[in-house]
C-alpha positions in Angstrom: 0.0 0.0 0.0 1.2 3.5 -0.8 2.2 6.1 1.8 2.8 9.8 1.9 4.7 11.8 4.5 6.9 14.6 5.6 10.7 14.2 5.8 13.1 16.7 7.3 16.3 16.6 5.3 18.8 18.7 7.3 21.5 17.4 9.5 20.5 15.7 12.7 16.8 16.0 12.0 13.9 13.6 12.3 11.0 13.1 9.9 7.6 11.6 10.1 6.1 9.4 7.4 2.3 9.1 7.3 1.1 5.6 6.4 -2.3 4.1 5.7 -4.4 2.2 8.2 -3.8 4.5 11.1 -0.1 4.2 11.7 2.9 6.6 11.5 6.6 6.0 11.1 9.5 8.1 12.2 12.9 8.3 10.4 16.1 9.7 11.6 18.1 11.2 8.7 21.7 12.4 9.0 23.8 14.3 6.6 21.5 13.6 3.6 21.5 9.8 4.1 18.8 7.9 2.3 16.6 6.0 4.7 15.1 2.8 3.3 12.8 1.9 6.3 11.3 3.5 9.3 13.3 3.6 12.5 10.1 3.4 14.5 6.4 2.7 13.6 3.6 4.1 15.7 0.6 1.9 15.4 -3.0 2.8 15.6 -5.5 1.1 17.9 -6.9 -2.2 16.7 -10.4 -1.9 15.3 -12.4 -5.1 15.4 -15.5 -3.5 14.0 -16.8 -4.6 10.6 -14.9 -2.8 7.9 -16.8 -0.6 5.4 -16.0 0.6 1.9 -14.6 3.8 3.4 -12.5 2.3 6.2 -9.1 2.5 4.5 -9.7 6.0 3.1 -10.7 7.6 6.4 -7.8 5.8 8.3 -5.2 7.3 6.0 -3.0 9.8 8.0 -3.1 13.3 6.5 -0.8 15.3 8.7 1.4 15.1 11.7 3.2 17.4 14.1 5.7 17.1 17.0 4.8 18.7 20.3 6.9 21.6 21.4 8.7 19.4 24.0 9.4 16.7 21.4 7.9 13.9 23.4 4.6 13.5 21.5 3.5 13.2 18.0 0.0 14.4 17.0 -1.5 12.9 13.8 -4.7 13.6 11.9 -6.7 11.2 9.8 -10.0 12.0 8.2 -12.1 11.5 11.3 -9.8 11.6 14.3 -6.9 13.3 16.0 -4.5 11.0 17.7 -1.4 11.5 19.9 1.5 9.1 20.6 4.2 9.3 23.2 7.4 8.8 21.2 8.6 6.4 23.9 5.5 4.2 23.6 4.8 3.3 19.9 2.3 0.4 20.5 -0.8 2.6 20.5 -1.8 6.3 20.8 -2.2 7.5 24.4 -5.3 9.5 23.5 -7.6 10.3 20.5 -10.6 12.4 19.8 -13.3 12.3 17.1 -13.1 15.5 15.1 -16.5 15.6 13.4 -18.8 12.7 14.5 -21.8 14.6 13.1 -20.8 13.7 9.5 -20.2 10.0 10.0 -23.5 9.2 8.3 -22.6 11.5 5.3 -19.7 9.4 3.9 -21.5 8.7 0.7 -22.1 12.4 0.1 -18.4 13.1 0.8 -17.3 10.4 -1.5 -19.5 11.6 -4.4 -18.0 15.1 -4.2 -14.4 13.7 -3.6 -14.2 15.6 -0.3 -13.6 12.3 1.5 -10.0 12.7 0.2 -9.6 16.1 1.9 -6.4 16.4 3.9 -6.8 18.3 7.2 -3.7 19.7 8.9 -3.0 19.7 12.6 -0.6 21.8 14.6 0.6 21.8 18.3 0.8 24.7 20.7 4.2 25.8 22.0 2.5 26.8 25.3 0.5 23.7 26.4 -0.3 20.1 25.4 -2.9 21.3 22.9 -3.4 20.7 19.2 -5.6 22.5 16.6 -7.3 21.0 13.5 -10.1 21.9 11.2 -13.4 20.4 10.1 -16.4 21.2 7.9 -18.8 24.1 8.3 -15.8 26.5 8.5 -15.1 25.2 12.0 -12.0 24.2 13.9 -11.2 22.8 17.3 -8.5 22.8 19.9 -7.9 19.7 22.0 -5.9 19.2 25.2 -4.6 15.6 25.0 -3.8 15.5 28.7 -7.2 16.6 30.0 -9.4 15.7 27.0 -10.8 19.3 27.0 -12.1 20.4 23.6 -13.0 23.9 22.4 -14.8 24.2 19.0 -15.2 27.4 17.1 -16.8 28.6 13.8 -14.9 31.2 11.8 -16.6 34.6 12.2 -18.7 33.2 15.1 -16.7 33.8 18.3 -19.5 33.1 20.7 -18.6 29.5 21.0 -19.1 26.3 19.1 -22.2 25.9 17.0 -23.6 22.6 15.7 -23.8 22.1 12.0 -27.2 23.2 10.8 -28.2 21.0 7.9 -25.5 19.9 5.5 -22.6 22.3 4.9 -21.1 22.8 1.5 -18.3 20.3 1.8 -16.4 21.8 -1.1 -16.2 25.4 0.2 -17.1 25.4 3.9 -14.1 23.8 5.6 -10.9 24.6 7.4 -8.2 22.4 5.9 -5.1 24.4 6.9 -4.1 25.2 10.5 -0.9 26.4 12.0 0.2 27.4 15.5 2.9 30.1 16.0 6.0 28.3 17.5 6.7 31.3 19.8 3.3 32.3 21.2 -0.3 31.3 21.5 -1.5 32.7 18.1 -3.0 30.3 15.6 -3.9 30.7 12.0 -6.7 28.9 10.2 -7.5 29.1 6.5 -11.0 28.9 4.9 -12.0 29.0 1.3 -12.1 32.8 1.4 -9.3 33.9 3.6 -6.8 33.4 6.5 -7.9 34.1 10.1 -5.5 34.6 13.0 -6.7 33.9 16.6 -5.2 34.7 19.9 -6.3 33.9 23.4 -4.3 36.7 25.1 -4.4 39.7 22.8 -7.1 42.1 21.8 -8.2 41.5 18.2 -7.0 43.9 15.5 -9.6 45.5 13.3 -10.9 42.8 11.0 -10.5 43.3 7.2 -13.8 44.1 5.5 -13.3 42.0 2.4 -12.9 38.3 1.9 -9.5 36.9 0.9 -7.6 39.0 3.5 -6.0 38.1 6.8 -8.4 38.8 9.7 -7.5 38.8 13.4 -9.7 37.7 16.2 -9.5 37.0 20.0 -10.9 33.7 21.3 
């Protein structure tokens, strides 16, 4: 089975390879050496439930990120966000369902090719927290130690809102997320623009038009 991944190529670095069926591999690369196999494979939990037509598609890892301390790897597949302790590769230490409300809409997602969407994830430098996106122009933060979740909808800062009806899967989604490595600012990208959020700063005046960077306070 094929795989895709991210490899860091500078001296003394480590890279993560994403693989299908809910596992990730880590390679150590030194001085441009070519690595033929994974140094360590982080396996997903065993799922004894009956497999469906979509099982392998949704279990494909789309993105990964190291925690700021370097002891954890956070990985995102289509439906879940998982975290591994790099010292314990047998199974993730925690995971969360990102958008359980669309589990019965897999056929619709497949017909419009959105089931192949690749959602990014990113870790905070301030706490054991990760951010990732979902449909309905929404995103969530998740503390993998406490299990606490906070869900937000872009341009709706009053808190999480349930999906009303079926969103436009092609245009109403947050695929790209990034956390500033030096502070608690995060950036999320929708179909129409980039939004920067901060938990500790007052928001700057938001841009009036789509397609521009807008700043908000959570």
